[in-house]
N, C-alpha and C positions, 0 to 999 in steps of 0.2 A: 314198203314205204307208202304212206297215205299221201295223196296229192289232190289238189284242187283241179278238177277237170273243166268245169264251166262256171260262169257266173252271169247272172241276169238281173235286170231291173224290170219293173212293170209300172210304167209311168201312170197309166190309167187303171184304176182298180177294175178287175174283171176282164180287161182286154189283154192283148198279146204281150209276150215277153220280148225284151230286147237283149241280145247277147252283148257282153262287154269284153273287150280285150284286156282291160285293166280297170281298176277302180281304187280310189283313195277313200279309205274308211277312217272315221274320226271317233274318238272316245265318246261314248254316250249317244252317238247318232247312228241312224240306220243306213241302209244302202241309199246313196244319193239319188234323188228324184224318183224313188220307189214309192208307188201308190200316192203320189203327190196330187193326183187328180182323181175324180170319181164322178159317176153319174148317179144322181139321186133317183129314186123310183117314183117321184112325183107326189108322194104322200105327205111331204113336210117341206118347210121353207128353210133354206140354208142362209145363215148369217155368219160370216167368218169371225166377226168380233166376239160373238157369244157362243160359238160352236163348242159343244162337248161331244166326245166320241160316241158314235151310235153303232148299233149292231149291223152286221153285213146285210141283213134283211131289209134295211132302209135304203139300200143301194141296188143298182142293176148289177147283178153278179152271175157267174157261171152256174152256181148251184140252182138257180131258178131259170136261167136263160142260156141253154147250151149253144144257141146260134151265135152268141158272142164270139165263140172260138173261130168262126169263119172270117172274122174281121182282123186285119193286120194293121197295127198302128206303129208309128215311129215318131219320137219326140226329138225335135231339134231344139235343144235347150238354149243355145246361143241366140237363135232367131225367135224363140218362143213361138214355134210353129209345130202343130201336130198334123201329121199326114196319116190318113186312113185309106186302106185299100180293101176292096171287096173281092170275093172269089171270081167274079166275072170281069175283073180288070178295071173297074171304076175306081177313081181316087177322089179324095176330098181333102183339101188343105185348110187348116184352121189357124187363124191368127188368135193366139190365146189371150191377147189383150183386147180383142174385138168381141163384145158381148153378143152381138148379132150373129157372128160366125160361130161362136160357142153354142148358141141356141139352135142354129141349123145343124150342127154336129149332133147334138142331143136328139133332135127330131129325126135325123137320118137313122141313128141307131135304134130309136123306138120303132120306126117303120120297118126296119130290117128284122126286128124281133117279132113283129106282128102281135105284140102283147097289149093288153089293156092296162092302163095305169090310172091311178086316181087323179093325177094331174100331169102336166107336162114334165118329163124328166129334165134335169138341169146338170150341165157340166160344171163342177165346182172345183176349186183349187184350195189346197191346204196352205195356210199361212202360219208357219211355225209348228205344223202338225202334219201327220200323214194318215191315210185312210186304210191302215192295215186291219186285218181281221181281229187282232188281239189288242187293238188300241183301246178297247173298252176296259181292259184289265188295269192298265197303269200307263203313265207317261213313258216309263222305261220299256215296257213291252211294246208300246207303239213304235219304238225305235230299235226293236230287236231285229236281227238278221236271221233269215231262215236257212236251214241246211238239210240236204238230203244225201244219204249214203247210197250210192248207186248199187252197191252189193246187196243191200236190203231189198231194193226194188227187183233186182234179178232173182233173189231167193224167193220172194213171194210169187213172182211170175212162174218160176219153176214148180213151186208147190201147187199152184192153181192151174198149171198147164196152159198159160196164156202169155203173150208178150205184153208187157206193161210199159208204156212210154213214160219215162221219168218226168216229162214236162207236165203230166197230169197234176203234179204236186206243187208246181208254181213256186219253187224255192229260189232264193237268191244264190246260194252256193251249192254246187254238186261236187261231192268228193268221191274218190275211188281208192281202193287199196286196203280199206278197213274190213274187218269181218262183218258179215251180215248181222244186223241188229246191234252192233257195237255201240252206235251212237246213243241208243236208249240207256246205256249205262254211264254216260258222260255227264249226267245231270249234276250240277254244282261243281263240276270240275272245270279247270281252265285249259285252253288249248291255244296253240299258235298256228296261224296260217301265214307263212312268210314272216314278215316283221310285225304282223297284227296279232294282238293278244285278245282273246275272247273268253267268255264264260258261258257254259250251257245253263240256261235258266228255265227251260220248259220243254217238255215233249209236245209235239204238234198233233192235236186231234184232227182227224180228217173229216171233211164234210162231203156233201153230195157233188160238189164241183169236181172231185176227182173221178167221178163216173163219166165225165165228158171226154171223148176222144179229141185231143187237140188238133188232130189232122183232119178229121171228118166232121167235127162239130156235132156229133151224135152221142147221146148218152147210151153207152153200150156196156157199162159195168156198174156194179153196186159195191164199190170198194169198202166203204165204212161198214156196211152190213156184213159183208163177207169176212172182214177182219174181226168183227165182234163174234161171229160164228166160229171162226177157226182159232182165234187167239185170245178172245175175251177182252179185247180193247180195240180202239181204232186210232192208235197213235203211230205215226210214221214220220220220222224226221224230228229235228229239234230247233228251238230258237236260241240265239246267241246274243249276249250283250257284248258290245265292243268296249274293251277296257283300255286298250292302247292302240292308237291308229297307225296307219301306214298304207302303202300302195301294194296291191296284190293283183295277180292275173293267173290264168290257167298254167298249171305246172308248179305252182307254189307248194312247198311241202307243208303238210299238216302234222302237228305233233300234239298229242294229248299229254298234258303235264300231270 
């Protein structure tokens, strides 16, 4: 039997995952509060009213800044407060309705990274949109939910002789019980997770962010290049469109229709 093992949201693009005990998914919408916020890289000005999806290279992201993985964030969506913790125990609380506090947060992250930016990074919020990597493809893809098959991650780890942390792939849904690479064959098929019905719409091409160890914040692998060398592609995981909503949590049964 295939089951949902874990589910996560990533409130701030490029920053830490938040495990969820349950989530309500709605048709045509993505994971609630997932990639709702992002940090611009200081090279452009954000305007929520005229914003059009931009590539991940216009934001502060793991593919360019491995040190992001050392920061732990938690979003209290009821209080609209973001809490960030550093490896040395410092914490910073941000009132998301306070522009000055948001500016201090962006400055703190920039100083933590020790990188040079064209201008000051800015913490920005999506209003009716989210900052997913595939948002540039279409509105539907912006709201897709990402899935990783844990058996595939174990298989490539066995073949490469390394332990691969599945959290490198920053997915919303992690399933187990399927055959390795089975998800790659689900494209255009429907599946159910508990009472939720979804459709596999795209395989997930992996980028350099997967090379960053989520525990050490060190780039210690070259996953996309190694996949191209061994398999002739760099796809691992799939994106899903939510067709019919419902509430799911770990242990929900997954059925491919």
